[in-house]
Steps between C-alpha positions, in 0.01 A plus 500: 500500500854394449569376156675188629191409694279565179718266306471231777123549517443479123780260409596722209753770421312616184482871456116503465476349852685797642277743312192339649580666834473844328171408311293352784486809723385701193226251435386522856488876492301497176256247652451712803435814292255308289309386808477861616367607169257201494368581839435859408358456143336163511405428864263208415776317312741572780247366754462188300857408501483341850130434515400181694695255703332190342396413157136518603546859618670592176217344295230676704676834468540458132128407453405797712711741277352346184146553625590855606646571154189358335275730707712804407470402132123458519457838661725679253 
């Protein structure tokens, strides 16, 4: 992005505004790498990130996981 456009977009010429353009891609890459790690090492947590389209589905999935965890604890 051209720096003039960035200044117009943000309304600022502060140095920290210009440094943001270097920081955001790094944050994106770190988030992507974390998602890959999460999918490999904790698949249940990864699956739960986008579970359910409605609040009712989310609550039902949560209750199912709690029941499942309780059963595991009882059998251990």
